ROZALUM-702774 format. One record per residue (C-alpha): residue in one letter; chain; x, y, z. Coordinates in Angstrom, 1 decimal. Each point is the difference from the previous one (the first is absolute). Example, Ala and Ser with C-alpha at 12.3 -4.5 7.8 and 13.67 -1.06 7.14 Angstrom:
BEGIN
<node type="a" mol="A" east="12.3" north="-4.5" up="7.8"/>
<node type="s" mol="A" east="1.4" north="3.4" up="-0.7"/>
//
This chain:
BEGIN
<node type="x" mol="A" east="-19.2" north="4.1" up="7.7"/>
<node type="x" mol="A" east="-1.5" north="1.9" up="2.2"/>
<node type="x" mol="A" east="2.7" north="0.1" up="3.1"/>
<node type="x" mol="A" east="2.6" north="0.6" up="-2.8"/>
<node type="x" mol="A" east="-2.6" north="3.2" up="-1.1"/>
<node type="x" mol="A" east="-0.3" north="1.5" up="4.3"/>
<node type="x" mol="A" east="3.6" north="-1.0" up="0.2"/>
<node type="x" mol="A" east="1.1" north="2.2" up="-3.0"/>
<node type="x" mol="A" east="-2.0" north="2.8" up="0.6"/>
<node type="x" mol="A" east="-0.2" north="0.3" up="3.4"/>
<node type="x" mol="A" east="3.7" north="-0.7" up="0.6"/>
<node type="x" mol="A" east="1.0" north="3.1" up="-1.8"/>
<node type="x" mol="A" east="-2.7" north="1.5" up="2.2"/>
<node type="x" mol="A" east="1.5" north="-0.7" up="3.1"/>
<node type="x" mol="A" east="3.5" north="0.5" up="-1.3"/>
<node type="x" mol="A" east="-0.5" north="3.9" up="-1.4"/>
<node type="x" mol="A" east="-3.2" north="1.0" up="2.2"/>
<node type="x" mol="A" east="1.9" north="3.9" up="-0.7"/>
<node type="x" mol="A" east="-1.8" north="-1.1" up="-4.1"/>
<node type="x" mol="A" east="-2.9" north="-0.8" up="1.7"/>
<node type="x" mol="A" east="-0.6" north="2.6" up="2.6"/>
<node type="x" mol="A" east="-4.1" north="0.5" up="0.8"/>
<node type="x" mol="A" east="-0.6" north="-3.6" up="-1.4"/>
<node type="x" mol="A" east="-0.8" north="-2.3" up="2.2"/>
<node type="x" mol="A" east="1.9" north="-3.1" up="-0.4"/>
<node type="x" mol="A" east="-2.5" north="-3.0" up="0.4"/>
<node type="x" mol="A" east="-3.2" north="1.6" up="-2.0"/>
<node type="x" mol="A" east="2.8" north="1.3" up="-2.6"/>
<node type="x" mol="A" east="1.6" north="-2.9" up="-0.4"/>
<node type="x" mol="A" east="-3.5" north="-1.7" up="-0.2"/>
<node type="x" mol="A" east="-0.5" north="2.5" up="-3.3"/>
<node type="x" mol="A" east="3.2" north="-1.2" up="-1.1"/>
<node type="x" mol="A" east="-0.8" north="-3.4" up="-0.1"/>
<node type="x" mol="A" east="-3.5" north="0.3" up="-1.1"/>
<node type="x" mol="A" east="1.0" north="2.2" up="-3.6"/>
<node type="x" mol="A" east="2.2" north="-2.3" up="-0.6"/>
<node type="x" mol="A" east="-1.2" north="-3.3" up="-0.1"/>
<node type="x" mol="A" east="-3.7" north="0.8" up="-0.4"/>
<node type="x" mol="A" east="0.7" north="2.8" up="-2.6"/>
<node type="x" mol="A" east="3.6" north="-0.5" up="-1.0"/>
<node type="x" mol="A" east="0.6" north="3.4" up="0.6"/>
<node type="x" mol="A" east="3.5" north="0.0" up="0.9"/>
<node type="x" mol="A" east="0.3" north="4.0" up="-0.8"/>
<node type="x" mol="A" east="2.9" north="1.8" up="-2.1"/>
<node type="x" mol="A" east="3.3" north="-0.8" up="-1.2"/>
<node type="x" mol="A" east="2.4" north="2.8" up="0.9"/>
<node type="x" mol="A" east="3.0" north="-1.4" up="-1.5"/>
<node type="x" mol="A" east="-1.2" north="-0.3" up="-3.3"/>
<node type="x" mol="A" east="-0.2" north="3.5" up="-2.5"/>
<node type="x" mol="A" east="-3.3" north="1.1" up="0.4"/>
<node type="x" mol="A" east="-1.2" north="-1.6" up="3.1"/>
<node type="x" mol="A" east="-2.3" north="-2.8" up="-1.5"/>
<node type="x" mol="A" east="-2.7" north="-2.5" up="1.8"/>
<node type="x" mol="A" east="1.5" north="-2.9" up="1.6"/>
<node type="x" mol="A" east="-2.4" north="-2.0" up="-1.2"/>
<node type="x" mol="A" east="0.3" north="0.8" up="-3.4"/>
<node type="x" mol="A" east="3.6" north="-0.9" up="0.1"/>
<node type="x" mol="A" east="-0.8" north="-3.1" up="1.7"/>
<node type="x" mol="A" east="-2.7" north="-1.0" up="-2.7"/>
<node type="x" mol="A" east="3.0" north="0.6" up="-3.2"/>
<node type="x" mol="A" east="1.8" north="-2.8" up="2.1"/>
<node type="x" mol="A" east="-1.3" north="-1.8" up="1.7"/>
<node type="x" mol="A" east="-0.9" north="-2.1" up="-3.3"/>
<node type="x" mol="A" east="3.7" north="0.0" up="-0.2"/>
<node type="x" mol="A" east="0.6" north="-1.1" up="3.9"/>
<node type="x" mol="A" east="-2.4" north="-3.4" up="-0.7"/>
<node type="x" mol="A" east="1.7" north="-1.2" up="-3.1"/>
<node type="x" mol="A" east="3.3" north="0.5" up="1.5"/>
<node type="x" mol="A" east="-1.3" north="-2.1" up="3.2"/>
<node type="x" mol="A" east="-1.7" north="-2.8" up="-1.9"/>
<node type="x" mol="A" east="3.0" north="-0.5" up="-2.4"/>
<node type="x" mol="A" east="2.8" north="-0.2" up="2.8"/>
<node type="x" mol="A" east="-1.6" north="-1.8" up="1.6"/>
<node type="x" mol="A" east="-0.9" north="-2.6" up="-2.7"/>
<node type="x" mol="A" east="3.8" north="-0.3" up="-1.0"/>
<node type="x" mol="A" east="0.7" north="0.0" up="3.6"/>
<node type="x" mol="A" east="-1.9" north="-2.5" up="0.6"/>
<node type="x" mol="A" east="0.2" north="-2.2" up="-3.4"/>
<node type="x" mol="A" east="3.4" north="-0.1" up="-0.1"/>
<node type="x" mol="A" east="1.8" north="-0.3" up="3.6"/>
<node type="x" mol="A" east="-3.0" north="-3.1" up="0.0"/>
<node type="x" mol="A" east="1.4" north="-1.9" up="-3.0"/>
<node type="x" mol="A" east="3.5" north="0.6" up="0.6"/>
<node type="x" mol="A" east="-1.1" north="-1.1" up="3.5"/>
<node type="x" mol="A" east="-0.7" north="-3.3" up="-1.4"/>
<node type="x" mol="A" east="2.2" north="-0.3" up="-2.5"/>
<node type="x" mol="A" east="2.9" north="0.3" up="2.6"/>
<node type="x" mol="A" east="-1.7" north="-2.6" up="2.1"/>
<node type="x" mol="A" east="0.0" north="-2.4" up="-2.6"/>
<node type="x" mol="A" east="4.1" north="0.4" up="-0.5"/>
<node type="x" mol="A" east="1.4" north="0.7" up="3.6"/>
<node type="x" mol="A" east="4.1" north="0.8" up="0.2"/>
<node type="x" mol="A" east="0.0" north="0.7" up="-3.7"/>
<node type="x" mol="A" east="1.6" north="2.3" up="-1.0"/>
<node type="x" mol="A" east="-2.7" north="2.1" up="-1.7"/>
<node type="x" mol="A" east="-1.8" north="-0.4" up="2.9"/>
<node type="x" mol="A" east="2.5" north="1.3" up="2.4"/>
<node type="x" mol="A" east="0.7" north="3.1" up="-2.8"/>
<node type="x" mol="A" east="-4.3" north="0.2" up="0.6"/>
<node type="x" mol="A" east="-0.2" north="0.2" up="3.7"/>
<node type="x" mol="A" east="3.0" north="2.4" up="0.1"/>
<node type="x" mol="A" east="-1.5" north="2.3" up="-2.4"/>
<node type="x" mol="A" east="-3.5" north="-1.0" up="1.8"/>
<node type="x" mol="A" east="1.7" north="1.8" up="3.7"/>
<node type="x" mol="A" east="1.7" north="2.6" up="-2.3"/>
<node type="x" mol="A" east="-3.1" north="1.2" up="-1.7"/>
<node type="x" mol="A" east="-1.8" north="0.0" up="4.1"/>
<node type="x" mol="A" east="3.3" north="2.2" up="1.1"/>
<node type="x" mol="A" east="0.0" north="2.5" up="-2.7"/>
<node type="x" mol="A" east="-2.0" north="3.2" up="0.5"/>
<node type="x" mol="A" east="-2.2" north="0.6" up="-3.0"/>
<node type="x" mol="A" east="1.2" north="3.8" up="-1.0"/>
<node type="x" mol="A" east="3.6" north="-1.3" up="-0.4"/>
<node type="x" mol="A" east="-0.5" north="-2.8" up="-1.9"/>
<node type="x" mol="A" east="-2.0" north="2.2" up="-2.4"/>
<node type="x" mol="A" east="2.4" north="3.1" up="-0.1"/>
<node type="x" mol="A" east="2.8" north="-3.2" up="-0.4"/>
<node type="x" mol="A" east="-2.4" north="-0.9" up="-3.2"/>
<node type="x" mol="A" east="-0.4" north="3.5" up="-1.3"/>
<node type="x" mol="A" east="3.6" north="0.8" up="0.4"/>
<node type="x" mol="A" east="1.3" north="-2.2" up="-2.1"/>
<node type="x" mol="A" east="-3.3" north="0.0" up="-2.7"/>
<node type="x" mol="A" east="-1.5" north="3.2" up="-0.3"/>
<node type="x" mol="A" east="-0.4" north="1.2" up="-3.2"/>
<node type="x" mol="A" east="2.0" north="2.9" up="0.1"/>
<node type="x" mol="A" east="2.5" north="0.2" up="3.4"/>
<node type="x" mol="A" east="0.0" north="-4.5" up="-0.1"/>
<node type="x" mol="A" east="3.2" north="-2.3" up="-0.6"/>
<node type="x" mol="A" east="-1.8" north="-1.7" up="-2.3"/>
<node type="x" mol="A" east="-2.9" north="1.8" up="-1.5"/>
<node type="x" mol="A" east="-3.5" north="-1.4" up="-0.2"/>
<node type="x" mol="A" east="-2.3" north="2.1" up="-1.2"/>
<node type="x" mol="A" east="-4.3" north="0.1" up="0.8"/>
<node type="x" mol="A" east="0.2" north="-2.1" up="3.2"/>
<node type="x" mol="A" east="2.8" north="1.6" up="2.2"/>
<node type="x" mol="A" east="-1.5" north="3.3" up="-1.7"/>
<node type="x" mol="A" east="-1.1" north="0.8" up="3.9"/>
<node type="x" mol="A" east="-1.8" north="3.0" up="-0.7"/>
<node type="x" mol="A" east="-3.8" north="-1.6" up="-0.3"/>
<node type="x" mol="A" east="-0.6" north="2.3" up="-2.7"/>
<node type="x" mol="A" east="-0.9" north="-3.5" up="-2.2"/>
<node type="x" mol="A" east="-2.7" north="-1.5" up="2.6"/>
<node type="x" mol="A" east="-3.4" north="-0.2" up="-1.0"/>
<node type="x" mol="A" east="-2.8" north="-1.6" up="0.9"/>
<node type="x" mol="A" east="0.3" north="-3.6" up="-0.9"/>
<node type="x" mol="A" east="-3.5" north="-0.5" up="-1.6"/>
<node type="x" mol="A" east="1.4" north="2.6" up="-2.8"/>
<node type="x" mol="A" east="3.7" north="-0.7" up="-0.5"/>
<node type="x" mol="A" east="0.8" north="-2.6" up="1.8"/>
<node type="x" mol="A" east="3.4" north="-0.2" up="-1.3"/>
<node type="x" mol="A" east="1.1" north="3.3" up="1.5"/>
<node type="x" mol="A" east="-1.4" north="-1.0" up="2.9"/>
<node type="x" mol="A" east="1.9" north="-3.2" up="0.3"/>
<node type="x" mol="A" east="3.4" north="1.6" up="-0.6"/>
<node type="x" mol="A" east="-0.6" north="2.7" up="2.8"/>
<node type="x" mol="A" east="-1.2" north="-2.7" up="2.7"/>
<node type="x" mol="A" east="2.7" north="-2.9" up="-0.9"/>
<node type="x" mol="A" east="2.7" north="1.2" up="1.5"/>
<node type="x" mol="A" east="-1.6" north="1.4" up="2.8"/>
<node type="x" mol="A" east="-2.1" north="-3.5" up="0.1"/>
<node type="x" mol="A" east="3.5" north="-2.1" up="0.5"/>
<node type="x" mol="A" east="2.1" north="2.2" up="2.5"/>
<node type="x" mol="A" east="-3.4" north="0.6" up="2.7"/>
<node type="x" mol="A" east="-0.7" north="-3.8" up="-0.9"/>
<node type="x" mol="A" east="3.9" north="-1.5" up="0.6"/>
<node type="x" mol="A" east="-1.1" north="0.0" up="4.2"/>
<node type="x" mol="A" east="-2.4" north="-1.5" up="-0.7"/>
<node type="x" mol="A" east="0.9" north="-2.7" up="-1.6"/>
<node type="x" mol="A" east="3.7" north="-0.3" up="2.1"/>
<node type="x" mol="A" east="-2.7" north="-0.1" up="3.1"/>
<node type="x" mol="A" east="-2.1" north="-3.5" up="-2.0"/>
<node type="x" mol="A" east="2.9" north="-1.4" up="-0.8"/>
<node type="x" mol="A" east="2.1" north="-0.8" up="2.8"/>
<node type="x" mol="A" east="-3.9" north="-0.4" up="1.8"/>
<node type="x" mol="A" east="-1.2" north="-2.6" up="-2.8"/>
<node type="x" mol="A" east="3.3" north="-2.2" up="0.3"/>
<node type="x" mol="A" east="-0.7" north="0.5" up="3.5"/>
<node type="x" mol="A" east="-3.2" north="-1.8" up="0.3"/>
<node type="x" mol="A" east="0.7" north="-2.5" up="-2.5"/>
<node type="x" mol="A" east="2.8" north="-1.8" up="2.1"/>
<node type="x" mol="A" east="-2.8" north="-0.2" up="3.0"/>
<node type="x" mol="A" east="-2.5" north="-0.9" up="-2.6"/>
<node type="x" mol="A" east="2.4" north="-3.1" up="-1.2"/>
<node type="x" mol="A" east="-0.7" north="-1.8" up="3.0"/>
<node type="x" mol="A" east="-3.2" north="-0.2" up="-0.2"/>
<node type="x" mol="A" east="-2.4" north="-2.8" up="0.8"/>
<node type="x" mol="A" east="-2.1" north="0.7" up="-3.8"/>
<node type="x" mol="A" east="3.5" north="0.5" up="-1.9"/>
<node type="x" mol="A" east="1.4" north="-3.4" up="1.3"/>
<node type="x" mol="A" east="-3.4" north="-1.5" up="-1.1"/>
<node type="x" mol="A" east="0.6" north="1.2" up="-3.7"/>
<node type="x" mol="A" east="3.2" north="-1.1" up="-0.6"/>
<node type="x" mol="A" east="-0.7" north="-3.1" up="1.4"/>
<node type="x" mol="A" east="-2.6" north="-0.4" up="-2.7"/>
<node type="x" mol="A" east="2.4" north="0.6" up="-2.5"/>
<node type="x" mol="A" east="-0.4" north="3.5" up="-0.8"/>
<node type="x" mol="A" east="2.0" north="2.2" up="-2.2"/>
<node type="x" mol="A" east="2.6" north="2.1" up="2.3"/>
<node type="x" mol="A" east="-1.4" north="3.2" up="-2.2"/>
<node type="x" mol="A" east="-3.9" north="-1.0" up="0.9"/>
<node type="x" mol="A" east="0.7" north="-0.3" up="3.3"/>
<node type="x" mol="A" east="1.3" north="3.1" up="0.3"/>
<node type="x" mol="A" east="-2.3" north="1.6" up="-2.3"/>
<node type="x" mol="A" east="-3.2" north="-1.8" up="1.6"/>
<node type="x" mol="A" east="0.7" north="-0.4" up="3.0"/>
<node type="x" mol="A" east="3.1" north="2.0" up="1.9"/>
<node type="x" mol="A" east="-0.5" north="3.1" up="-1.9"/>
<node type="x" mol="A" east="-3.6" north="1.0" up="0.9"/>
<node type="x" mol="A" east="-0.1" north="0.6" up="3.4"/>
<node type="x" mol="A" east="3.2" north="2.3" up="-0.9"/>
<node type="x" mol="A" east="-2.4" north="1.8" up="-1.8"/>
<node type="x" mol="A" east="-2.3" north="0.9" up="3.0"/>
<node type="x" mol="A" east="3.2" north="1.6" up="2.4"/>
<node type="x" mol="A" east="1.2" north="1.9" up="-2.7"/>
<node type="x" mol="A" east="-3.5" north="1.4" up="-0.2"/>
<node type="x" mol="A" east="0.4" north="1.0" up="3.8"/>
<node type="x" mol="A" east="3.9" north="1.2" up="-0.4"/>
<node type="x" mol="A" east="-1.8" north="2.9" up="-2.9"/>
<node type="x" mol="A" east="-1.6" north="1.6" up="3.0"/>
<node type="x" mol="A" east="2.4" north="-0.2" up="2.2"/>
<node type="x" mol="A" east="2.3" north="2.1" up="-2.3"/>
<node type="x" mol="A" east="-2.9" north="2.4" up="-1.4"/>
<node type="x" mol="A" east="1.6" north="3.0" up="2.2"/>
<node type="x" mol="A" east="3.8" north="-0.3" up="-1.7"/>
<node type="x" mol="A" east="-1.8" north="-0.9" up="-3.4"/>
<node type="x" mol="A" east="-1.6" north="3.5" up="0.2"/>
<node type="x" mol="A" east="3.1" north="1.7" up="1.6"/>
<node type="x" mol="A" east="2.3" north="-1.4" up="-3.0"/>
<node type="x" mol="A" east="-3.2" north="1.6" up="-2.2"/>
<node type="x" mol="A" east="0.8" north="3.6" up="1.0"/>
<node type="x" mol="A" east="3.8" north="-0.3" up="-0.6"/>
<node type="x" mol="A" east="-0.5" north="-1.8" up="-3.2"/>
<node type="x" mol="A" east="-2.9" north="2.6" up="-1.4"/>
<node type="x" mol="A" east="2.4" north="2.2" up="0.6"/>
<node type="x" mol="A" east="2.6" north="-1.0" up="-1.3"/>
<node type="x" mol="A" east="-1.1" north="-1.1" up="-3.2"/>
<node type="x" mol="A" east="-2.8" north="3.0" up="-0.5"/>
<node type="x" mol="A" east="-2.8" north="-2.3" up="0.3"/>
<node type="x" mol="A" east="-3.0" north="1.9" up="-0.5"/>
<node type="x" mol="A" east="-1.9" north="-1.5" up="3.9"/>
<node type="x" mol="A" east="-0.9" north="2.1" up="2.3"/>
<node type="x" mol="A" east="3.4" north="-1.2" up="2.1"/>
<node type="x" mol="A" east="1.7" north="1.7" up="-2.3"/>
<node type="x" mol="A" east="-0.9" north="3.6" up="1.9"/>
<node type="x" mol="A" east="1.7" north="-1.3" up="2.7"/>
<node type="x" mol="A" east="3.8" north="1.1" up="-0.2"/>
<node type="x" mol="A" east="-1.6" north="3.9" up="-1.1"/>
<node type="x" mol="A" east="-1.9" north="-0.5" up="3.2"/>
<node type="x" mol="A" east="2.5" north="-0.3" up="2.5"/>
<node type="x" mol="A" east="1.5" north="3.1" up="-1.1"/>
<node type="x" mol="A" east="2.9" north="-1.4" up="-2.1"/>
<node type="x" mol="A" east="-0.1" north="2.3" up="-3.0"/>
<node type="x" mol="A" east="1.4" north="3.8" up="0.9"/>
<node type="x" mol="A" east="-2.5" north="1.8" up="0.3"/>
<node type="x" mol="A" east="-2.7" north="-2.2" up="1.6"/>
<node type="x" mol="A" east="-1.2" north="-0.4" up="3.4"/>
<node type="x" mol="A" east="-1.4" north="-3.7" up="1.6"/>
<node type="x" mol="A" east="-3.2" north="-0.3" up="-1.3"/>
<node type="x" mol="A" east="-2.5" north="-1.2" up="3.3"/>
<node type="x" mol="A" east="-3.3" north="-0.5" up="-1.9"/>
<node type="x" mol="A" east="1.8" north="-2.5" up="-3.2"/>
<node type="x" mol="A" east="2.5" north="-1.4" up="3.1"/>
<node type="x" mol="A" east="-3.1" north="-1.0" up="1.3"/>
<node type="x" mol="A" east="-2.1" north="-1.3" up="-2.7"/>
<node type="x" mol="A" east="2.8" north="-2.4" up="-1.7"/>
<node type="x" mol="A" east="0.2" north="-1.6" up="3.8"/>
<node type="x" mol="A" east="-3.8" north="0.4" up="-0.3"/>
<node type="x" mol="A" east="-0.1" north="-2.3" up="-3.7"/>
<node type="x" mol="A" east="2.7" north="-2.0" up="1.0"/>
<node type="x" mol="A" east="-2.2" north="-1.3" up="3.6"/>
<node type="x" mol="A" east="-2.5" north="-0.3" up="-3.0"/>
<node type="x" mol="A" east="2.0" north="-2.2" up="-2.5"/>
<node type="x" mol="A" east="1.8" north="-2.2" up="3.1"/>
<node type="x" mol="A" east="-3.6" north="-0.4" up="0.9"/>
<node type="x" mol="A" east="-1.3" north="-1.0" up="-3.7"/>
<node type="x" mol="A" east="3.2" north="-2.3" up="-0.2"/>
<node type="x" mol="A" east="-0.7" north="-1.5" up="3.4"/>
<node type="x" mol="A" east="-3.8" north="-1.1" up="-1.1"/>
<node type="x" mol="A" east="1.2" north="-1.4" up="-3.4"/>
<node type="x" mol="A" east="3.1" north="-2.2" up="2.2"/>
<node type="x" mol="A" east="-3.3" north="-1.5" up="1.9"/>
<node type="x" mol="A" east="-2.3" north="-0.9" up="-3.1"/>
<node type="x" mol="A" east="2.5" north="-1.5" up="-1.9"/>
<node type="x" mol="A" east="1.7" north="-1.9" up="3.0"/>
<node type="x" mol="A" east="-3.8" north="-1.2" up="1.3"/>
<node type="x" mol="A" east="0.1" north="-1.8" up="-3.9"/>
<node type="x" mol="A" east="3.3" north="-1.3" up="-0.2"/>
<node type="x" mol="A" east="-0.3" north="-1.1" up="3.8"/>
<node type="x" mol="A" east="-3.3" north="-3.0" up="0.5"/>
<node type="x" mol="A" east="1.2" north="0.0" up="4.1"/>
<node type="x" mol="A" east="-1.3" north="3.8" up="-0.2"/>
<node type="x" mol="A" east="-3.4" north="-0.4" up="-1.7"/>
<node type="x" mol="A" east="-0.5" north="-3.0" up="2.2"/>
<node type="x" mol="A" east="0.5" north="2.1" up="3.2"/>
<node type="x" mol="A" east="-2.2" north="2.7" up="-0.9"/>
<node type="x" mol="A" east="3.0" north="2.6" up="-0.4"/>
//
């Protein structure tokens, strides 16, 4: 997090010294980093009307970012692992091959293309098939899950599914590969020799090692996941902090690049990646007894 903040703040000062004339680079960069990490002061976002405080915008959108991240990881991991185990039990069947192909497509298809396609097909105004509620993409129905659970759920359901599709595809294919490696393990052959049913062998002896490996995979996919959240929130108008990225890049008419906002979003993305990595490590310690024994 410190390194990202230093690059985000110091890099801009190094590339545009004309904007910071008379300000020493090192001390000014240190001041910016301390202000951002310790005081959560990122300045003002002048790409928004009235130049509001970035801290205020972050406080309003951080909750939606956290829910998007949690839901995406939960759906992607559970669906990917479950389908991977199902395909591993039924290798070379037509349904298993179709699911593996769907997983490959989910990994390769950009999330903004998938999202735009869904909106084109199901948007209640301009879609071919009008489905109101979950395909509105306006963010008007978003509410706290504690005060209006249905409005919260229907606003995030489609963004969750679109963002979780690549994660599920990665884990489906990874789970199949890991199950194939476990089939010839000594403990698996011993369980079969004792007469245990194939389903029991899969659940008790083959599946658990794949859970730990997939927990490590989540950490490796964290940067891709955060990038996809930026695209998904802008596309489906999820009121998270990342939803301001499009306007901050100067894509809207009459707006210029909002550097303080982009710096704040880079630091916030680093915070979420570190948090996701820490959670993955804790889950890995819980799932893999070898990690606990070695003291990692």
